[in-house]
PyMOL Python script that loads the backbone (N, CA, C, O; Angstrom):
from pymol import cmd

cmd.read_pdbstr("""\
ATOM      1  N   MET A   1     -25.022  11.001  -3.037  1.00  0.00           N
ATOM      2  CA  MET A   1     -23.751  10.649  -3.859  1.00  0.00           C
ATOM      3  C   MET A   1     -22.522  11.818  -3.945  1.00  0.00           C
ATOM      4  O   MET A   1     -22.712  13.017  -3.745  1.00  0.00           O
ATOM      5  N   ALA A   2     -21.492  11.327  -4.216  1.00  0.00           N
ATOM      6  CA  ALA A   2     -20.280  12.484  -4.259  1.00  0.00           C
ATOM      7  C   ALA A   2     -20.247  12.624  -5.652  1.00  0.00           C
ATOM      8  O   ALA A   2     -20.583  11.745  -6.446  1.00  0.00           O
ATOM      9  N   ASP A   3     -19.833  13.750  -5.940  1.00  0.00           N
ATOM     10  CA  ASP A   3     -19.855  14.196  -7.204  1.00  0.00           C
ATOM     11  C   ASP A   3     -18.734  13.603  -8.109  1.00  0.00           C
ATOM     12  O   ASP A   3     -17.619  13.318  -7.673  1.00  0.00           O
ATOM     13  N   ILE A   4     -19.096  13.452  -9.324  1.00  0.00           N
ATOM     14  CA  ILE A   4     -17.851  12.313 -10.431  1.00  0.00           C
ATOM     15  C   ILE A   4     -16.746  13.139 -10.578  1.00  0.00           C
ATOM     16  O   ILE A   4     -15.708  12.586 -10.942  1.00  0.00           O
ATOM     17  N   ALA A   5     -16.725  14.545 -10.343  1.00  0.00           N
ATOM     18  CA  ALA A   5     -15.280  15.425 -10.343  1.00  0.00           C
ATOM     19  C   ALA A   5     -14.371  15.328  -9.136  1.00  0.00           C
ATOM     20  O   ALA A   5     -13.149  15.187  -9.186  1.00  0.00           O
ATOM     21  N   THR A   6     -15.160  15.425  -7.976  1.00  0.00           N
ATOM     22  CA  THR A   6     -14.566  14.996  -6.604  1.00  0.00           C
ATOM     23  C   THR A   6     -14.025  13.745  -6.784  1.00  0.00           C
ATOM     24  O   THR A   6     -12.847  13.554  -6.482  1.00  0.00           O
ATOM     25  N   LEU A   7     -14.600  13.006  -7.160  1.00  0.00           N
ATOM     26  CA  LEU A   7     -14.100  11.514  -6.771  1.00  0.00           C
ATOM     27  C   LEU A   7     -12.846  11.606  -8.176  1.00  0.00           C
ATOM     28  O   LEU A   7     -11.818  11.327  -7.559  1.00  0.00           O
ATOM     29  N   TYR A   8     -12.613  11.731  -8.978  1.00  0.00           N
ATOM     30  CA  TYR A   8     -11.467  12.088 -10.054  1.00  0.00           C
ATOM     31  C   TYR A   8     -10.493  12.779  -9.344  1.00  0.00           C
ATOM     32  O   TYR A   8      -9.370  12.282  -9.266  1.00  0.00           O
ATOM     33  N   THR A   9     -10.780  14.030  -8.723  1.00  0.00           N
ATOM     34  CA  THR A   9      -9.701  14.665  -7.753  1.00  0.00           C
ATOM     35  C   THR A   9      -9.118  14.049  -6.824  1.00  0.00           C
ATOM     36  O   THR A   9      -7.919  14.268  -6.651  1.00  0.00           O
ATOM     37  N   LEU A  10      -9.852  13.073  -5.945  1.00  0.00           N
ATOM     38  CA  LEU A  10      -9.313  12.290  -5.072  1.00  0.00           C
ATOM     39  C   LEU A  10      -8.683  11.191  -5.596  1.00  0.00           C
ATOM     40  O   LEU A  10      -7.683  10.911  -4.934  1.00  0.00           O
ATOM     41  N   GLY A  11      -8.921  10.285  -6.743  1.00  0.00           N
ATOM     42  CA  GLY A  11      -8.186   9.438  -7.477  1.00  0.00           C
ATOM     43  C   GLY A  11      -6.756   9.532  -7.832  1.00  0.00           C
ATOM     44  O   GLY A  11      -5.793   8.766  -7.788  1.00  0.00           O
ATOM     45  N   PHE A  12      -7.033  11.113  -8.306  1.00  0.00           N
ATOM     46  CA  PHE A  12      -5.776  11.660  -8.938  1.00  0.00           C
ATOM     47  C   PHE A  12      -4.704  12.137  -7.828  1.00  0.00           C
ATOM     48  O   PHE A  12      -3.486  11.998  -7.944  1.00  0.00           O
ATOM     49  N   ALA A  13      -5.329  12.685  -6.802  1.00  0.00           N
ATOM     50  CA  ALA A  13      -4.758  12.896  -5.589  1.00  0.00           C
ATOM     51  C   ALA A  13      -3.922  11.889  -4.952  1.00  0.00           C
ATOM     52  O   ALA A  13      -2.765  12.067  -4.570  1.00  0.00           O
ATOM     53  N   LEU A  14      -4.554  10.891  -4.875  1.00  0.00           N
ATOM     54  CA  LEU A  14      -4.313   9.369  -4.294  1.00  0.00           C
ATOM     55  C   LEU A  14      -2.994   8.769  -5.062  1.00  0.00           C
ATOM     56  O   LEU A  14      -2.045   8.237  -4.486  1.00  0.00           O
ATOM     57  N   ILE A  15      -3.125   8.965  -6.509  1.00  0.00           N
ATOM     58  CA  ILE A  15      -1.856   8.724  -7.190  1.00  0.00           C
ATOM     59  C   ILE A  15      -0.676   9.536  -7.124  1.00  0.00           C
ATOM     60  O   ILE A  15       0.455   9.051  -7.109  1.00  0.00           O
ATOM     61  N   LEU A  16      -0.945  10.875  -7.082  1.00  0.00           N
ATOM     62  CA  LEU A  16       0.099  11.781  -6.699  1.00  0.00           C
ATOM     63  C   LEU A  16       0.829  11.640  -5.430  1.00  0.00           C
ATOM     64  O   LEU A  16       2.051  11.790  -5.411  1.00  0.00           O
ATOM     65  N   VAL A  17       0.081  11.329  -4.244  1.00  0.00           N
ATOM     66  CA  VAL A  17       0.644  10.962  -3.003  1.00  0.00           C
ATOM     67  C   VAL A  17       1.494   9.674  -3.404  1.00  0.00           C
ATOM     68  O   VAL A  17       2.701   9.814  -3.208  1.00  0.00           O
ATOM     69  N   GLY A  18       1.122   8.533  -3.890  1.00  0.00           N
ATOM     70  CA  GLY A  18       1.936   7.536  -4.227  1.00  0.00           C
ATOM     71  C   GLY A  18       3.104   7.779  -5.139  1.00  0.00           C
ATOM     72  O   GLY A  18       4.161   7.184  -4.929  1.00  0.00           O
ATOM     73  N   VAL A  19       3.004   8.438  -5.923  1.00  0.00           N
ATOM     74  CA  VAL A  19       4.404   9.034  -6.838  1.00  0.00           C
ATOM     75  C   VAL A  19       5.311   9.649  -5.960  1.00  0.00           C
ATOM     76  O   VAL A  19       6.514   9.402  -6.045  1.00  0.00           O
ATOM     77  N   LEU A  20       4.722  10.657  -4.876  1.00  0.00           N
ATOM     78  CA  LEU A  20       5.770  11.263  -4.030  1.00  0.00           C
ATOM     79  C   LEU A  20       6.498  10.105  -3.328  1.00  0.00           C
ATOM     80  O   LEU A  20       7.686   9.785  -3.316  1.00  0.00           O
ATOM     81  N   ILE A  21       5.398   9.573  -2.743  1.00  0.00           N
ATOM     82  CA  ILE A  21       5.878   8.224  -1.900  1.00  0.00           C
ATOM     83  C   ILE A  21       7.270   7.843  -2.269  1.00  0.00           C
ATOM     84  O   ILE A  21       8.193   7.869  -1.455  1.00  0.00           O
ATOM     85  N   LEU A  22       7.437   7.392  -3.861  1.00  0.00           N
ATOM     86  CA  LEU A  22       8.140   6.394  -4.476  1.00  0.00           C
ATOM     87  C   LEU A  22       9.571   7.189  -4.673  1.00  0.00           C
ATOM     88  O   LEU A  22      10.722   6.758  -4.605  1.00  0.00           O
ATOM     89  N   ILE A  23       9.036   8.597  -4.961  1.00  0.00           N
ATOM     90  CA  ILE A  23      10.375   9.286  -5.082  1.00  0.00           C
ATOM     91  C   ILE A  23      11.017   9.783  -3.867  1.00  0.00           C
ATOM     92  O   ILE A  23      12.183  10.156  -3.993  1.00  0.00           O
ATOM     93  N   VAL A  24      10.403   9.868  -2.567  1.00  0.00           N
ATOM     94  CA  VAL A  24      11.012  10.297  -1.655  1.00  0.00           C
ATOM     95  C   VAL A  24      11.707   8.818  -1.066  1.00  0.00           C
ATOM     96  O   VAL A  24      12.514   8.916  -0.142  1.00  0.00           O
ATOM     97  N   ALA A  25      11.423   7.651  -1.539  1.00  0.00           N
ATOM     98  CA  ALA A  25      11.794   6.398  -0.838  1.00  0.00           C
ATOM     99  C   ALA A  25      13.010   6.007  -1.952  1.00  0.00           C
ATOM    100  O   ALA A  25      13.989   5.299  -1.715  1.00  0.00           O
ATOM    101  N   SER A  26      12.717   6.580  -3.062  1.00  0.00           N
ATOM    102  CA  SER A  26      14.027   6.260  -3.993  1.00  0.00           C
ATOM    103  C   SER A  26      15.296   7.187  -3.384  1.00  0.00           C
ATOM    104  O   SER A  26      16.388   6.760  -3.008  1.00  0.00           O
ATOM    105  N   VAL A  27      14.879   8.430  -3.397  1.00  0.00           N
ATOM    106  CA  VAL A  27      15.960   9.266  -2.215  1.00  0.00           C
ATOM    107  C   VAL A  27      16.695   8.845  -1.325  1.00  0.00           C
ATOM    108  O   VAL A  27      17.925   8.822  -1.377  1.00  0.00           O
ATOM    109  N   LEU A  28      16.016   8.477  -0.434  1.00  0.00           N
ATOM    110  CA  LEU A  28      16.591   7.702   0.540  1.00  0.00           C
ATOM    111  C   LEU A  28      17.282   6.304   0.558  1.00  0.00           C
ATOM    112  O   LEU A  28      18.070   5.907   1.416  1.00  0.00           O
ATOM    113  N   VAL A  29      16.891   5.700  -0.426  1.00  0.00           N
ATOM    114  CA  VAL A  29      17.708   4.494  -0.896  1.00  0.00           C
ATOM    115  C   VAL A  29      18.955   5.086  -1.413  1.00  0.00           C
ATOM    116  O   VAL A  29      19.989   4.535  -1.036  1.00  0.00           O
ATOM    117  N   ALA A  30      19.064   6.108  -2.212  1.00  0.00           N
ATOM    118  CA  ALA A  30      20.366   6.709  -2.919  1.00  0.00           C
ATOM    119  C   ALA A  30      21.517   6.994  -1.719  1.00  0.00           C
ATOM    120  O   ALA A  30      22.702   6.660  -1.747  1.00  0.00           O
ATOM    121  N   PHE A  31      20.720   7.795  -0.545  1.00  0.00           N
ATOM    122  CA  PHE A  31      21.383   8.336   0.363  1.00  0.00           C
ATOM    123  C   PHE A  31      22.000   7.121   1.305  1.00  0.00           C
ATOM    124  O   PHE A  31      23.110   7.296   1.808  1.00  0.00           O
ATOM    125  N   MET A  32      21.393   6.088   1.502  1.00  0.00           N
ATOM    126  CA  MET A  32      21.714   4.622   2.087  1.00  0.00           C
ATOM    127  C   MET A  32      22.658   3.957   1.902  1.00  0.00           C
ATOM    128  O   MET A  32      23.345   3.369   2.738  1.00  0.00           O
ATOM    129  N   ARG A  33      22.824   4.022   0.186  1.00  0.00           N
ATOM    130  CA  ARG A  33      24.021   3.452  -0.478  1.00  0.00           C
ATOM    131  C   ARG A  33      25.402   3.497   0.253  1.00  0.00           C
ATOM    132  O   ARG A  33      26.067   2.468   0.370  1.00  0.00           O
ATOM    133  N   GLY A  34      25.788   4.593   0.699  1.00  0.00           N
ATOM    134  CA  GLY A  34      27.161   5.007   1.172  1.00  0.00           C
ATOM    135  C   GLY A  34      27.774   3.889   2.571  1.00  0.00           C
ATOM    136  O   GLY A  34      28.872   3.454   2.919  1.00  0.00           O
ATOM    137  N   LYS A  35      26.278   3.766   3.079  1.00  0.00           N
ATOM    138  CA  LYS A  35      26.591   3.493   4.367  1.00  0.00           C
ATOM    139  C   LYS A  35      26.809   1.505   4.503  1.00  0.00           C
ATOM    140  O   LYS A  35      26.411   0.701   3.660  1.00  0.00           O
ATOM    141  N   LYS A  36      27.397   1.237   5.554  1.00  0.00           N
ATOM    142  CA  LYS A  36      27.614  -0.355   5.380  1.00  0.00           C
ATOM    143  C   LYS A  36      26.840  -1.323   5.409  1.00  0.00           C
ATOM    144  O   LYS A  36      27.035  -2.384   4.816  1.00  0.00           O
ATOM    145  N   GLU A  37      25.689  -0.998   6.243  1.00  0.00           N
ATOM    146  CA  GLU A  37      24.475  -2.028   6.999  1.00  0.00           C
ATOM    147  C   GLU A  37      23.846  -2.194   5.402  1.00  0.00           C
ATOM    148  O   GLU A  37      23.878  -1.507   4.382  1.00  0.00           O
ATOM    149  N   LYS A  38      23.288  -3.449   5.780  1.00  0.00           N
ATOM    150  CA  LYS A  38      22.651  -4.046   4.926  1.00  0.00           C
ATOM    151  C   LYS A  38      21.209  -3.712   4.554  1.00  0.00           C
ATOM    152  O   LYS A  38      20.418  -3.370   5.433  1.00  0.00           O
ATOM    153  N   MET A  39      20.841  -3.805   3.251  1.00  0.00           N
ATOM    154  CA  MET A  39      19.241  -3.039   3.039  1.00  0.00           C
ATOM    155  C   MET A  39      18.356  -4.171   2.801  1.00  0.00           C
ATOM    156  O   MET A  39      18.540  -5.184   2.127  1.00  0.00           O
ATOM    157  N   LYS A  40      17.062  -3.677   3.697  1.00  0.00           N
ATOM    158  CA  LYS A  40      16.023  -4.550   4.153  1.00  0.00           C
ATOM    159  C   LYS A  40      14.959  -3.971   3.352  1.00  0.00           C
ATOM    160  O   LYS A  40      14.719  -2.774   3.508  1.00  0.00           O
ATOM    161  N   ALA A  41      14.191  -4.748   2.394  1.00  0.00           N
ATOM    162  CA  ALA A  41      12.774  -4.383   1.829  1.00  0.00           C
ATOM    163  C   ALA A  41      12.186  -5.327   1.515  1.00  0.00           C
ATOM    164  O   ALA A  41      12.725  -6.381   1.179  1.00  0.00           O
ATOM    165  N   ALA A  42      10.625  -5.072   1.580  1.00  0.00           N
ATOM    166  CA  ALA A  42       9.358  -5.871   1.332  1.00  0.00           C
ATOM    167  C   ALA A  42       8.599  -5.324   0.542  1.00  0.00           C
ATOM    168  O   ALA A  42       8.561  -4.094   0.589  1.00  0.00           O
ATOM    169  N   GLY A  43       8.045  -5.781  -0.096  1.00  0.00           N
ATOM    170  CA  GLY A  43       6.584  -5.538  -0.724  1.00  0.00           C
ATOM    171  C   GLY A  43       5.473  -6.304  -0.918  1.00  0.00           C
ATOM    172  O   GLY A  43       5.474  -7.527  -0.781  1.00  0.00           O
ATOM    173  N   VAL A  44       4.379  -5.550  -1.277  1.00  0.00           N
ATOM    174  CA  VAL A  44       3.090  -6.499  -1.586  1.00  0.00           C
ATOM    175  C   VAL A  44       2.076  -5.916  -2.623  1.00  0.00           C
ATOM    176  O   VAL A  44       1.788  -4.720  -2.587  1.00  0.00           O
ATOM    177  N   ILE A  45       1.685  -6.531  -3.291  1.00  0.00           N
ATOM    178  CA  ILE A  45       0.887  -6.559  -4.286  1.00  0.00           C
ATOM    179  C   ILE A  45      -0.585  -7.275  -3.980  1.00  0.00           C
ATOM    180  O   ILE A  45      -0.840  -8.467  -3.807  1.00  0.00           O
ATOM    181  N   ILE A  46      -1.314  -6.307  -3.977  1.00  0.00           N
ATOM    182  CA  ILE A  46      -2.754  -6.736  -3.609  1.00  0.00           C
ATOM    183  C   ILE A  46      -3.577  -6.847  -4.920  1.00  0.00           C
ATOM    184  O   ILE A  46      -3.805  -5.801  -5.527  1.00  0.00           O
ATOM    185  N   ILE A  47      -4.140  -8.270  -5.514  1.00  0.00           N
ATOM    186  CA  ILE A  47      -4.935  -8.084  -6.494  1.00  0.00           C
ATOM    187  C   ILE A  47      -6.154  -8.639  -5.906  1.00  0.00           C
ATOM    188  O   ILE A  47      -6.072  -9.782  -5.455  1.00  0.00           O
ATOM    189  N   GLY A  48      -7.306  -8.003  -5.834  1.00  0.00           N
ATOM    190  CA  GLY A  48      -8.436  -8.352  -5.314  1.00  0.00           C
ATOM    191  C   GLY A  48      -8.462  -8.592  -4.075  1.00  0.00           C
ATOM    192  O   GLY A  48      -8.076  -7.608  -3.445  1.00  0.00           O
ATOM    193  N   PRO A  49      -8.769  -9.539  -3.365  1.00  0.00           N
ATOM    194  CA  PRO A  49      -8.385  -9.458  -1.904  1.00  0.00           C
ATOM    195  C   PRO A  49      -7.463 -10.473  -1.329  1.00  0.00           C
ATOM    196  O   PRO A  49      -7.547 -10.995  -0.216  1.00  0.00           O
ATOM    197  N   VAL A  50      -6.438 -10.706  -2.389  1.00  0.00           N
ATOM    198  CA  VAL A  50      -5.525 -12.060  -2.445  1.00  0.00           C
ATOM    199  C   VAL A  50      -4.171 -11.004  -2.160  1.00  0.00           C
ATOM    200  O   VAL A  50      -4.152 -10.092  -2.987  1.00  0.00           O
ATOM    201  N   PRO A  51      -3.273 -10.961  -1.362  1.00  0.00           N
ATOM    202  CA  PRO A  51      -1.928 -10.030  -1.338  1.00  0.00           C
ATOM    203  C   PRO A  51      -0.944 -11.241  -1.872  1.00  0.00           C
ATOM    204  O   PRO A  51      -0.964 -12.394  -1.441  1.00  0.00           O
ATOM    205  N   ILE A  52      -0.053 -10.711  -2.939  1.00  0.00           N
ATOM    206  CA  ILE A  52       1.147 -11.437  -2.801  1.00  0.00           C
ATOM    207  C   ILE A  52       2.587 -10.685  -2.586  1.00  0.00           C
ATOM    208  O   ILE A  52       3.098  -9.826  -3.305  1.00  0.00           O
ATOM    209  N   ILE A  53       3.070 -11.255  -1.410  1.00  0.00           N
ATOM    210  CA  ILE A  53       4.231 -10.613  -0.952  1.00  0.00           C
ATOM    211  C   ILE A  53       5.412 -11.139  -1.189  1.00  0.00           C
ATOM    212  O   ILE A  53       5.529 -12.343  -1.416  1.00  0.00           O
ATOM    213  N   PHE A  54       6.517 -10.245  -1.167  1.00  0.00           N
ATOM    214  CA  PHE A  54       7.802 -10.706  -1.521  1.00  0.00           C
ATOM    215  C   PHE A  54       8.776  -9.876  -0.347  1.00  0.00           C
ATOM    216  O   PHE A  54       8.380  -8.979   0.396  1.00  0.00           O
ATOM    217  N   GLY A  55      10.003 -10.388  -0.408  1.00  0.00           N
ATOM    218  CA  GLY A  55      10.874  -9.363   0.311  1.00  0.00           C
ATOM    219  C   GLY A  55      12.173 -10.263   0.604  1.00  0.00           C
ATOM    220  O   GLY A  55      12.249 -11.481   0.441  1.00  0.00           O
ATOM    221  N   THR A  56      13.138  -9.433   1.052  1.00  0.00           N
ATOM    222  CA  THR A  56      14.368  -9.712   1.122  1.00  0.00           C
ATOM    223  C   THR A  56      14.915 -10.180   2.860  1.00  0.00           C
ATOM    224  O   THR A  56      16.050 -10.519   3.195  1.00  0.00           O
ATOM    225  N   ASP A  57      13.969 -10.081   3.531  1.00  0.00           N
ATOM    226  CA  ASP A  57      14.248 -10.149   4.906  1.00  0.00           C
ATOM    227  C   ASP A  57      13.127 -10.857   5.714  1.00  0.00           C
ATOM    228  O   ASP A  57      11.990 -10.393   5.632  1.00  0.00           O
ATOM    229  N   LYS A  58      13.340 -11.834   6.408  1.00  0.00           N
ATOM    230  CA  LYS A  58      12.074 -12.666   7.103  1.00  0.00           C
ATOM    231  C   LYS A  58      11.164 -11.478   7.989  1.00  0.00           C
ATOM    232  O   LYS A  58       9.937 -11.546   7.913  1.00  0.00           O
ATOM    233  N   LYS A  59      11.765 -10.455   8.779  1.00  0.00           N
ATOM    234  CA  LYS A  59      11.242  -9.768   9.926  1.00  0.00           C
ATOM    235  C   LYS A  59      10.521  -8.575   8.648  1.00  0.00           C
ATOM    236  O   LYS A  59       9.388  -8.103   8.740  1.00  0.00           O
ATOM    237  N   ALA A  60      11.079  -8.408   8.004  1.00  0.00           N
ATOM    238  CA  ALA A  60      10.233  -7.453   6.986  1.00  0.00           C
ATOM    239  C   ALA A  60       9.228  -8.101   6.339  1.00  0.00           C
ATOM    240  O   ALA A  60       8.126  -7.613   6.088  1.00  0.00           O
ATOM    241  N   VAL A  61       9.569  -9.105   6.089  1.00  0.00           N
ATOM    242  CA  VAL A  61       8.146  -9.969   5.263  1.00  0.00           C
ATOM    243  C   VAL A  61       7.082  -9.983   6.030  1.00  0.00           C
ATOM    244  O   VAL A  61       5.996  -9.501   5.706  1.00  0.00           O
ATOM    245  N   LYS A  62       7.368 -10.613   7.233  1.00  0.00           N
ATOM    246  CA  LYS A  62       6.577 -10.764   8.578  1.00  0.00           C
ATOM    247  C   LYS A  62       5.610  -9.559   8.702  1.00  0.00           C
ATOM    248  O   LYS A  62       4.398  -9.753   8.609  1.00  0.00           O
ATOM    249  N   THR A  63       6.117  -8.314   8.909  1.00  0.00           N
ATOM    250  CA  THR A  63       5.607  -7.164   8.907  1.00  0.00           C
ATOM    251  C   THR A  63       4.655  -6.602   7.804  1.00  0.00           C
ATOM    252  O   THR A  63       3.512  -6.211   8.038  1.00  0.00           O
ATOM    253  N   ILE A  64       5.234  -6.606   6.613  1.00  0.00           N
ATOM    254  CA  ILE A  64       4.334  -6.612   5.497  1.00  0.00           C
ATOM    255  C   ILE A  64       3.267  -7.605   5.561  1.00  0.00           C
ATOM    256  O   ILE A  64       2.157  -7.124   5.334  1.00  0.00           O
ATOM    257  N   LEU A  65       3.288  -8.646   5.765  1.00  0.00           N
ATOM    258  CA  LEU A  65       2.153  -9.597   6.203  1.00  0.00           C
ATOM    259  C   LEU A  65       1.085  -9.426   6.784  1.00  0.00           C
ATOM    260  O   LEU A  65      -0.043  -9.738   6.403  1.00  0.00           O
ATOM    261  N   VAL A  66       1.552  -8.696   8.156  1.00  0.00           N
ATOM    262  CA  VAL A  66       0.307  -8.267   9.132  1.00  0.00           C
ATOM    263  C   VAL A  66      -0.225  -7.199   8.437  1.00  0.00           C
ATOM    264  O   VAL A  66      -1.402  -7.188   8.077  1.00  0.00           O
ATOM    265  N   LEU A  67       0.653  -6.184   8.193  1.00  0.00           N
ATOM    266  CA  LEU A  67      -0.339  -4.853   7.378  1.00  0.00           C
ATOM    267  C   LEU A  67      -1.024  -5.530   6.127  1.00  0.00           C
ATOM    268  O   LEU A  67      -2.189  -5.145   6.023  1.00  0.00           O
ATOM    269  N   SER A  68      -0.664  -6.381   5.197  1.00  0.00           N
ATOM    270  CA  SER A  68      -1.257  -6.760   4.318  1.00  0.00           C
ATOM    271  C   SER A  68      -2.739  -7.373   4.585  1.00  0.00           C
ATOM    272  O   SER A  68      -3.792  -7.174   3.979  1.00  0.00           O
ATOM    273  N   ILE A  69      -2.380  -8.361   5.944  1.00  0.00           N
ATOM    274  CA  ILE A  69      -3.722  -8.955   6.387  1.00  0.00           C
ATOM    275  C   ILE A  69      -4.748  -8.085   7.056  1.00  0.00           C
ATOM    276  O   ILE A  69      -5.946  -8.343   7.172  1.00  0.00           O
ATOM    277  N   ILE A  70      -4.062  -6.937   7.512  1.00  0.00           N
ATOM    278  CA  ILE A  70      -5.144  -5.862   7.937  1.00  0.00           C
ATOM    279  C   ILE A  70      -5.632  -5.026   6.979  1.00  0.00           C
ATOM    280  O   ILE A  70      -6.745  -4.552   7.205  1.00  0.00           O
ATOM    281  N   LEU A  71      -5.170  -4.772   6.126  1.00  0.00           N
ATOM    282  CA  LEU A  71      -5.680  -4.090   4.987  1.00  0.00           C
ATOM    283  C   LEU A  71      -6.558  -4.885   4.091  1.00  0.00           C
ATOM    284  O   LEU A  71      -7.495  -4.281   3.570  1.00  0.00           O
ATOM    285  N   THR A  72      -6.392  -6.202   3.820  1.00  0.00           N
ATOM    286  CA  THR A  72      -7.275  -7.023   3.135  1.00  0.00           C
ATOM    287  C   THR A  72      -8.486  -7.130   3.789  1.00  0.00           C
ATOM    288  O   THR A  72      -9.537  -6.988   3.164  1.00  0.00           O
ATOM    289  N   VAL A  73      -8.455  -7.464   5.470  1.00  0.00           N
ATOM    290  CA  VAL A  73      -9.752  -7.742   6.214  1.00  0.00           C
ATOM    291  C   VAL A  73     -10.496  -6.237   6.108  1.00  0.00           C
ATOM    292  O   VAL A  73     -11.694  -6.262   5.827  1.00  0.00           O
ATOM    293  N   SER A  74     -10.031  -5.277   6.259  1.00  0.00           N
ATOM    294  CA  SER A  74     -10.611  -3.929   6.244  1.00  0.00           C
ATOM    295  C   SER A  74     -11.078  -3.644   5.239  1.00  0.00           C
ATOM    296  O   SER A  74     -12.101  -2.961   5.298  1.00  0.00           O
ATOM    297  N   LEU A  75     -10.599  -3.993   4.018  1.00  0.00           N
ATOM    298  CA  LEU A  75     -11.024  -3.563   2.607  1.00  0.00           C
ATOM    299  C   LEU A  75     -12.546  -4.782   2.669  1.00  0.00           C
ATOM    300  O   LEU A  75     -13.716  -4.414   2.565  1.00  0.00           O
ATOM    301  N   ILE A  76     -12.182  -5.908   2.820  1.00  0.00           N
ATOM    302  CA  ILE A  76     -13.504  -6.966   2.757  1.00  0.00           C
ATOM    303  C   ILE A  76     -14.654  -6.368   3.576  1.00  0.00           C
ATOM    304  O   ILE A  76     -15.735  -6.230   3.003  1.00  0.00           O
ATOM    305  N   ALA A  77     -14.506  -5.926   5.115  1.00  0.00           N
ATOM    306  CA  ALA A  77     -15.250  -5.302   5.878  1.00  0.00           C
ATOM    307  C   ALA A  77     -15.914  -4.086   5.193  1.00  0.00           C
ATOM    308  O   ALA A  77     -17.132  -3.915   5.132  1.00  0.00           O
ATOM    309  N   GLY A  78     -15.053  -3.332   4.729  1.00  0.00           N
ATOM    310  CA  GLY A  78     -15.488  -1.954   3.956  1.00  0.00           C
ATOM    311  C   GLY A  78     -16.747  -2.375   2.876  1.00  0.00           C
ATOM    312  O   GLY A  78     -17.847  -1.823   2.901  1.00  0.00           O
ATOM    313  N   MET A  79     -16.421  -3.308   2.058  1.00  0.00           N
ATOM    314  CA  MET A  79     -17.109  -3.839   0.774  1.00  0.00           C
ATOM    315  C   MET A  79     -18.482  -4.537   1.320  1.00  0.00           C
ATOM    316  O   MET A  79     -19.530  -4.414   0.687  1.00  0.00           O
ATOM    317  N   LEU A  80     -18.419  -5.150   2.327  1.00  0.00           N
ATOM    318  CA  LEU A  80     -19.569  -6.020   3.006  1.00  0.00           C
ATOM    319  C   LEU A  80     -20.607  -4.752   3.537  1.00  0.00           C
ATOM    320  O   LEU A  80     -21.706  -4.497   3.045  1.00  0.00           O
ATOM    321  N   ILE A  81     -19.898  -3.978   4.762  1.00  0.00           N
ATOM    322  CA  ILE A  81     -20.976  -2.770   4.669  1.00  0.00           C
ATOM    323  C   ILE A  81     -21.407  -2.004   4.026  1.00  0.00           C
ATOM    324  O   ILE A  81     -22.482  -1.474   4.306  1.00  0.00           O
ATOM    325  N   TYR A  82     -20.647  -1.671   2.860  1.00  0.00           N
ATOM    326  CA  TYR A  82     -21.181  -0.869   1.894  1.00  0.00           C
ATOM    327  C   TYR A  82     -22.127  -1.697   1.183  1.00  0.00           C
ATOM    328  O   TYR A  82     -23.032  -1.032   0.678  1.00  0.00           O
ATOM    329  N   TYR A  83     -22.190  -2.774   1.014  1.00  0.00           N
ATOM    330  CA  TYR A  83     -23.102  -3.679   0.037  1.00  0.00           C
ATOM    331  C   TYR A  83     -24.423  -3.653   0.696  1.00  0.00           C
ATOM    332  O   TYR A  83     -25.503  -3.556   0.114  1.00  0.00           O
ATOM    333  N   PHE A  84     -24.167  -3.780   2.365  1.00  0.00           N
ATOM    334  CA  PHE A  84     -25.587  -4.089   3.112  1.00  0.00           C
ATOM    335  C   PHE A  84     -26.349  -2.999   3.347  1.00  0.00           C
ATOM    336  O   PHE A  84     -27.561  -2.919   3.548  1.00  0.00           O
ATOM    337  N   LEU A  85     -25.115  -1.774   3.279  1.00  0.00           N
ATOM    338  CA  LEU A  85     -26.420  -0.741   3.554  1.00  0.00           C
ATOM    339  C   LEU A  85     -26.842   0.036   2.640  1.00  0.00           C
ATOM    340  O   LEU A  85     -27.658   0.915   2.919  1.00  0.00           O
ATOM    341  N   LEU A  86     -26.328  -0.151   1.258  1.00  0.00           N
ATOM    342  CA  LEU A  86     -26.792   0.349  -0.134  1.00  0.00           C
ATOM    343  C   LEU A  86     -27.659  -0.851  -0.702  1.00  0.00           C
ATOM    344  O   LEU A  86     -27.560  -0.990  -1.921  1.00  0.00           O
ATOM    345  N   ARG A  87     -28.271  -1.508  -0.218  1.00  0.00           N
ATOM    346  CA  ARG A  87     -28.817  -2.739  -0.772  1.00  0.00           C
ATOM    347  C   ARG A  87     -30.424  -2.139  -1.168  1.00  0.00           C
ATOM    348  O   ARG A  87     -31.253  -2.890  -1.683  1.00  0.00           O
TER     349      ARG A  87
END
""", "prot")
cmd.dss("prot")
cmd.show_as("cartoon", "prot")
cmd.util.cbc("prot")
cmd.orient("prot")
């Protein structure tokens, strides 16, 4: 089993990477304001195995839908594999 300190460090690193991605995205949006093209955005909130998808453009929402389905299926498969291997 992994050491608990290692898991805490991994969790903190993942949160830090997420915050850095949000900062970079915010800076990119700030620079895109000067351009005349329309901004397209979409997002997903995953609660358990259920994705809640929202967005401003149909193409962006479809892309996020496909990615969230892939993520949800892989998470369920991972949970099942973990369950059956460690019974």
